[in-house]
C-alpha positions in Angstrom: 3.1 27.9 -36.2 0.8 30.0 -38.3 0.2 33.3 -39.9 -3.2 34.8 -40.6 -5.9 37.1 -39.5 -9.5 37.0 -38.4 -12.4 39.0 -39.7 -15.7 39.7 -38.2 -19.1 40.4 -39.7 -22.2 42.2 -38.5 -24.5 40.0 -36.5 -28.3 40.1 -36.3 -28.0 41.9 -33.0 -30.1 45.0 -33.3 -27.5 47.0 -31.4 -25.0 46.3 -34.2 -27.5 47.4 -36.9 -28.7 50.5 -35.0 -26.0 53.2 -34.9 -27.8 54.8 -32.0 -27.1 51.9 -29.6 -23.9 50.3 -28.3 -22.6 46.8 -28.2 -23.6 46.7 -24.5 -27.3 47.0 -25.3 -29.4 44.0 -24.6 -30.3 41.5 -27.2 -34.0 41.2 -28.2 -34.6 37.5 -27.5 -37.6 35.7 -29.0 -37.5 32.6 -26.9 -37.7 34.1 -23.4 -41.5 34.3 -23.1 -41.9 30.6 -24.2 -39.1 29.4 -21.8 -40.2 31.4 -18.8 -43.9 30.4 -19.1 -43.4 26.7 -19.3 -43.5 26.5 -23.1 -40.1 24.9 -23.5 -39.7 21.3 -24.4 -36.9 19.2 -22.9 -35.9 15.6 -23.0 -37.3 15.1 -19.6 -40.7 16.0 -21.0 -40.6 12.9 -23.2 -41.7 9.6 -21.6 -43.0 6.2 -22.6 -44.7 3.4 -20.8 -42.5 0.7 -19.1 -39.3 2.8 -19.1 -36.0 1.3 -17.9 -33.9 4.0 -16.1 -30.2 4.1 -16.1 -27.9 5.4 -13.4 -24.1 5.4 -13.5 -21.5 4.9 -10.9 -18.6 7.4 -11.3 -15.1 7.4 -10.0 -14.3 9.8 -7.1 -10.6 9.8 -8.1 -8.8 11.5 -11.0 -6.4 8.6 -11.4 -6.7 5.1 -9.9 -6.6 1.4 -10.7 -9.8 -0.6 -10.3 -8.9 -3.4 -8.0 -12.4 -5.0 -7.8 -16.1 -4.2 -8.3 -18.9 -6.0 -6.3 -22.3 -5.6 -7.8 -24.1 -8.4 -6.0 -25.8 -6.1 -3.4 -27.0 -3.7 -6.2 -28.4 -6.6 -8.3 -30.5 -7.8 -5.3 -32.2 -4.4 -4.7 -35.9 -3.8 -5.6 -36.6 -3.0 -9.2 -33.1 -3.5 -10.5 -33.1 -5.1 -13.9 -29.4 -5.3 -14.6 -25.9 -4.0 -13.5 -23.1 -3.7 -16.0 -19.4 -3.2 -15.4 -16.6 -2.6 -17.9 -15.9 -6.3 -18.2 -19.6 -6.9 -18.9 -19.6 -4.3 -21.7 -16.5 -5.8 -23.3 -17.9 -9.3 -23.1 -21.1 -8.0 -24.8 -19.0 -6.7 -27.7 -19.2 -3.0 -27.0 -16.3 -1.2 -28.4 -14.3 1.9 -27.6 -14.6 5.5 -28.6 -12.1 6.5 -31.3 -10.9 10.0 -32.1 -12.3 11.6 -35.3 -8.7 12.3 -36.4 -5.3 10.8 -35.6 -2.4 13.3 -35.7 1.3 12.8 -35.2 3.4 13.0 -32.1 6.4 15.4 -31.9 8.7 12.5 -33.1 6.5 12.1 -36.2 4.9 8.8 -35.2 1.1 8.6 -35.0 -0.5 9.6 -31.7 -1.4 6.9 -29.3 -5.1 6.1 -29.3 -5.9 4.7 -25.8 -8.7 2.1 -25.4 -11.2 4.7 -24.2 -14.1 2.6 -23.1 -17.5 4.1 -22.2 -17.4 2.0 -19.0 -13.9 1.8 -17.5 -12.5 -1.6 -16.8 -9.0 -1.6 -15.4 -8.4 2.1 -14.5 -10.0 5.5 -14.3 -8.5 8.7 -15.7 -10.7 11.5 -14.4 -13.2 12.3 -11.7 -16.5 11.1 -12.9 -15.2 8.3 -15.1 -18.0 5.7 -15.4 -17.2 2.4 -13.7 -20.6 0.7 -13.6 -24.2 1.2 -14.9 -27.4 0.3 -13.1 -30.7 -0.3 -14.9 -33.9 -0.3 -12.9 -37.6 0.1 -13.2 -37.5 3.7 -11.8 -35.0 6.4 -11.5 -35.1 6.3 -7.7 -34.5 2.6 -7.7 -31.5 3.0 -10.1 -30.0 5.8 -7.9 -30.4 3.7 -4.7 -28.8 0.6 -6.3 -26.0 2.7 -7.6 -25.0 3.5 -4.0 -24.8 -0.2 -3.3 -22.1 -0.9 -6.0 -18.8 -1.4 -4.1 -15.7 -0.4 -6.0 -12.2 -0.9 -4.5 -9.8 1.6 -6.0 -6.0 1.9 -5.8 -5.5 5.6 -5.9 -2.7 6.9 -8.2 -1.0 10.3 -8.3 -2.9 12.5 -10.8 -1.7 15.5 -12.7 -4.2 18.3 -13.5 -2.1 21.2 -14.7 -1.0 21.4 -18.3 2.4 22.9 -17.6 3.1 20.5 -14.7 2.1 17.6 -16.9 4.9 18.2 -19.3 7.6 18.6 -16.7 10.2 15.8 -16.3 9.0 13.2 -13.8 5.3 14.2 -14.0 2.7 11.4 -13.5 1.8 9.8 -16.8 -1.9 9.9 -17.8 -1.2 7.1 -20.3 1.9 5.0 -20.0 2.1 4.8 -23.8 2.4 8.6 -24.0 5.8 9.7 -22.5 5.7 13.4 -21.4 1.9 13.5 -21.7 2.0 15.1 -25.2 -0.6 13.5 -27.4 0.2 15.2 -30.7 1.9 18.2 -32.4 0.1 20.0 -35.2 1.9 22.7 -37.2 0.5 25.0 -39.9 2.0 27.9 -41.8 5.6 28.7 -42.9 7.6 28.2 -39.7 10.9 29.2 -41.2 9.6 32.4 -42.8 7.8 33.3 -39.6 10.9 32.9 -37.5 12.9 35.0 -39.9 10.4 37.8 -39.9 10.3 37.8 -36.1 14.1 37.8 -35.8 14.4 40.8 -38.1 11.4 42.9 -37.0 11.8 46.3 -35.5 9.2 45.6 -32.8 7.9 42.5 -31.2 5.1 41.9 -28.8 5.0 38.8 -26.7 2.0 37.8 -24.6 0.8 34.6 -23.0 -2.9 34.0 -22.7 -4.1 31.6 -20.0 -7.7 30.4 -20.3 -8.8 28.4 -17.3 -10.5 25.1 -17.4 -14.2 25.2 -18.0 -17.4 23.2 -18.2 -20.7 23.6 -20.0 -23.8 24.4 -18.0 -26.8 23.7 -20.2 -30.4 24.4 -19.1 -31.0 20.6 -19.1 -28.1 18.2 -18.3 -27.2 15.5 -20.8 -30.4 13.4 -21.2 -31.7 10.8 -23.5 -34.6 8.5 -24.2 -33.9 5.5 -26.4 -36.3 3.1 -28.2 -35.7 -0.1 -30.1 -38.2 -2.0 -32.2 -37.7 -4.5 -35.0 -34.1 -3.4 -35.7 -34.8 0.3 -35.6 -33.4 2.7 -33.1 -35.0 6.0 -32.1 -33.0 8.4 -29.9 -34.5 11.5 -28.2 -31.8 13.8 -26.9 -30.8 17.5 -26.7 -27.8 18.2 -29.0 -26.4 20.9 -31.1 -25.0 18.4 -33.5 -28.1 16.5 -34.6 -27.1 15.1 -37.9 -23.7 13.9 -36.7 -25.2 12.2 -33.6 -27.8 10.6 -35.9 -25.3 9.4 -38.4 -22.9 8.1 -35.7 -25.7 6.3 -33.8 -26.9 4.7 -37.0 -23.4 3.5 -37.9 -22.3 2.3 -34.5 -25.5 0.8 -33.1 -26.6 -1.5 -35.8 -26.8 -4.4 -33.4 -25.2 -4.8 -30.0 -22.6 -7.5 -31.0 -19.4 -5.8 -32.0 -21.0 -2.3 -31.7 -18.8 0.6 -30.8 -20.6 3.0 -28.4 -20.5 6.6 -29.6 -19.6 9.9 -28.0 -21.1 9.5 -24.5 -22.6 6.6 -22.7 -25.2 8.9 -21.1 -26.6 9.5 -24.5 -26.2 6.2 -26.4 -26.6 4.1 -23.4 -30.3 4.7 -23.6 -30.7 2.9 -26.9 -28.4 0.1 -25.8 -30.6 -0.5 -22.8 -33.7 -0.3 -25.0 -32.4 -3.2 -27.1 -31.0 -5.3 -24.3 -34.0 -4.9 -22.0 -36.7 -4.7 -24.7 -38.2 -1.5 -23.2 -37.5 2.2 -23.6 -34.3 3.3 -22.0 -34.0 6.6 -20.1 -31.2 8.6 -18.5 -30.6 12.1 -17.2 -27.2 13.1 -16.0 -27.4 14.8 -12.6 -26.5 18.5 -12.3 -23.4 17.8 -10.2 -22.2 15.0 -12.5 -22.8 17.2 -15.5 -20.5 19.8 -13.9 -17.5 17.6 -13.2 -17.8 14.8 -15.7 -19.0 16.3 -19.0 -16.7 16.3 -22.0 -15.8 20.0 -21.5 -12.7 20.4 -19.4 -10.1 22.0 -21.6 -7.5 24.5 -20.5 -5.6 26.6 -23.0 -2.2 28.3 -22.8 -1.4 30.4 -25.8 2.0 32.1 -26.1 1.7 34.7 -28.8 4.4 36.7 -30.7 3.6 39.5 -33.0 6.3 41.0 -35.2 5.7 44.5 -36.7 7.5 47.2 -38.7 6.7 49.9 -36.2 5.2 50.3 -32.7 1.7 49.0 -32.3 -0.9 51.2 -30.7 -3.3 50.0 -28.0 -6.0 49.3 -30.6 -3.7 47.0 -32.5 -6.7 44.7 -33.4 -7.3 47.0 -36.4 -3.7 46.1 -37.5 -4.4 42.4 -37.3 -7.8 42.6 -39.0 -6.5 44.6 -42.0 -7.6 48.1 -40.9 -5.6 51.3 -40.9 -2.5 49.4 -39.9 -2.5 47.2 -42.9 1.0 46.1 -43.7 2.5 46.8 -40.3 2.2 43.2 -39.1 5.0 41.1 -40.4 4.3 37.8 -38.7 2.3 36.1 -36.0 3.4 33.0 -34.1 1.2 31.2 -31.6 1.4 27.9 -29.8 -1.9 26.5 -28.8 -1.4 24.2 -25.8 -4.8 22.5 -25.3 -5.3 20.0 -22.5 -8.0 17.7 -21.4 -6.2 15.5 -19.0 -9.3 13.5 -18.2 -8.9 11.5 -21.3 
C-alpha cells in the first residue's frame, strides 16, 4: 500500500519547448542520418581472428523435466569445439544467478531463491530456457550442431496467467513456493490509507491490465568476449554499462567457482574465450530474442482513489498537485507483477 504522487518535467523535445507545436509533433532525431546510411556500430561489426561461435539449445516447453540429453552426435559434427550441458556447467564450477534483493513472502519468511542456472540441468521453466550450449569454429557449424543435440523432455502442466497462477490447485512454478507468490512488499501507512478510503465521500476504483511484453532492440543480445593473461574484455550492447562491467569483473575472476551473471548469451562469450583460449562470439537470433529474453512481465494494478469530492475527467491534475490540490485523500494500489518464466 502506498500514498504519493508523481510529477513531470519538461523534456528536451522541441514540441514541449515551443508553444506553437503540440505533443504529437515529431521529435528532431540526431541519430537517424547515421543509422540509415550505415554509420551505426553494432556488436556484430566487431570481429577477431580465430573466433569461437556459441549457439544455444532452448526448450520448446514452458514447463518440463529434462529426462536426458544426448550430445554425442553434435560433438562429432565438423567444426565443433565443445558441447556443454547443465551438468557440465555445474561440474566446471559455474554458479547460479542470484537476485539483487531478497524480500519477504506474505508469511514474513524470506522469499525462496531458486537455483537459477544459466544452463538448465533437471527442469525447464519457460519456453527458451537454455539446456545446452554448442561451441564451433563458425556460426553455421554451431547452428547445425545445435540441431543434433537430442533432448528428452517430460512435459509438465504450465501456468502462464498471473491470476490463474494464484488460484487454488494451480500448477506450481517452483515446488518451494506454494501459491506461486514469490514475495510481498508494502510501503506507506496501510492503516491510515484504509481509514481514509472508508470515510471518503467519493471513491474511484480501477484495474489496469498491462499485457506481457518483450523488448525488440535493433540488434538482438550479442557479445564478443576476449581473455588474455587473466584479463577479460567484453564487447556487448547494453544500457547498463557500469553494472555489467562491475558484475563481470566480480563474477568471472576465473572459471572455477565463478557465478555466471545476468544472461549466458552475454557472459558466455568471455567464458568460452577462457575455456577455448580464443575469442568467444554469440548473437541471439531474432526469434529467440522475442520469446526468450528477460522481458516478459505482466502487470495487474487495482487502484483505489479516495477524494473529498467528485473527480473530474482530468483528475491527473488532482493527483499531481494542480488545481485540485487537497481533494485526494488517499491512494491505494496493488502492483501484481509476474514473470512466470523464472
